[in-house]
C-alpha positions in Angstrom: -51.6 -56.4 -3.8 -50.2 -54.3 -6.6 -50.7 -51.2 -4.6 -48.6 -52.5 -1.9 -45.7 -53.4 -4.2 -45.4 -49.9 -5.6 -44.9 -48.1 -2.3 -42.4 -50.7 -1.2 -40.4 -50.2 -4.4 -40.6 -46.4 -3.9 -39.7 -47.0 -0.2 -36.7 -49.1 -1.3 -35.5 -46.3 -3.6 -35.9 -43.8 -0.8 -34.1 -46.0 1.7 -31.3 -46.7 -0.8 -31.0 -43.0 -1.4 -30.7 -42.2 2.3 -28.1 -44.9 2.7 -26.2 -43.6 -0.3 -26.4 -40.0 1.0 -25.3 -41.1 4.5 -22.4 -43.1 3.0 -21.3 -40.0 1.0 -21.6 -37.8 4.1 -19.5 -40.4 6.1 -16.9 -40.4 3.4 -16.8 -36.6 3.4 -16.5 -36.5 7.2 -13.7 -39.1 7.1 -11.9 -37.1 4.4 -12.3 -33.9 6.4 -11.0 -35.7 9.6 -8.0 -37.0 7.6 -7.4 -33.5 6.3 -7.5 -32.1 9.9 -5.0 -34.8 11.0 -2.7 -34.0 8.1 -3.0 -30.3 8.8 -2.2 -30.9 12.5 0.9 -33.0 11.5 2.1 -30.2 9.2 1.4 -27.6 11.8 3.3 -29.5 14.5 6.2 -30.1 12.1 6.3 -26.4 11.2 6.2 -25.4 14.9 9.1 -27.8 15.6 11.1 -26.3 12.8 10.3 -22.8 14.1 11.4 -23.8 17.6 14.6 -25.3 16.3 15.3 -22.1 14.3 14.6 -19.9 17.3 16.9 -22.1 19.4 19.6 -21.9 16.8 19.3 -18.2 16.6 19.3 -18.0 20.4 22.5 -20.1 20.5 24.0 -17.9 17.8 23.2 -14.8 19.7 24.5 -16.3 22.9 27.7 -17.3 21.2 28.1 -13.8 19.8 27.4 -12.3 23.2 29.9 -14.7 24.8 32.5 -13.8 22.1 32.0 -10.1 22.7 32.4 -10.7 26.5 35.6 -12.6 25.9 36.9 -9.9 23.7 36.1 -7.3 26.3 37.8 -9.4 29.0 40.9 -9.8 26.9 41.1 -6.1 26.2 40.6 -5.3 29.9 43.3 -7.8 30.7 45.7 -6.3 28.2 45.0 -2.8 29.6 45.6 -4.0 33.1 48.8 -5.7 32.0 50.0 -2.5 30.3 49.3 -0.5 33.5 51.2 -3.0 35.6 54.2 -3.1 33.3 54.3 0.7 33.2 54.3 0.7 37.0 57.0 -1.9 37.2 59.1 -0.1 34.7 58.7 3.2 36.6 59.7 1.4 39.8 62.7 -0.1 38.1 63.8 3.2 36.7 63.4 4.8 40.1 65.4 2.0 41.8 68.1 2.3 39.2 68.2 6.1 39.6 68.6 5.7 43.4 71.3 3.1 42.9 73.3 5.4 40.5 72.9 8.3 43.0 74.2 6.1 45.8 77.2 4.9 43.7 78.0 8.5 42.6 77.6 9.7 46.2 80.1 7.1 47.3 82.6 8.6 44.8 81.8 12.1 45.9 79.7 13.0 42.8 76.1 14.1 42.3 73.7 14.2 39.4 73.1 17.8 38.1 69.3 18.4 38.0 67.4 21.1 36.2 65.0 22.8 38.5 
C-alpha cells in the first residue's frame, strides 16, 4: 500500500500546482481585462475631449467667419449709403441751381457760365 500513497501525494502536488497555475493565469487575465477596460475608458474620455475641442474650434471659426461677414455687410452698407447720399446731394444741388436760374430769369438776369 505504500507504493500507492506516494503517487497520490505526488499527484496531489501536481494537481495543486495546476490549480495554482490556473488561478495565477485567471488573475493575470482578469488584470489584463481590467487594464483593457481602463484603457477603453481613457480612450473614450480622450476622444470626447478631442471632439469637444474640435467643436469649440469649429464654433470659434464659425464665429470669426460670421463676424467677417457682418463687417463686410456693414462696409457694403456704408458704401451704398455714401453713394445714395452723394446722389441725393447732387440732385439737391441741381434742383437748387434750377430754382436760382428760374428766380434770376424772372428778374431778367442769367448766370454767366464759362464754356
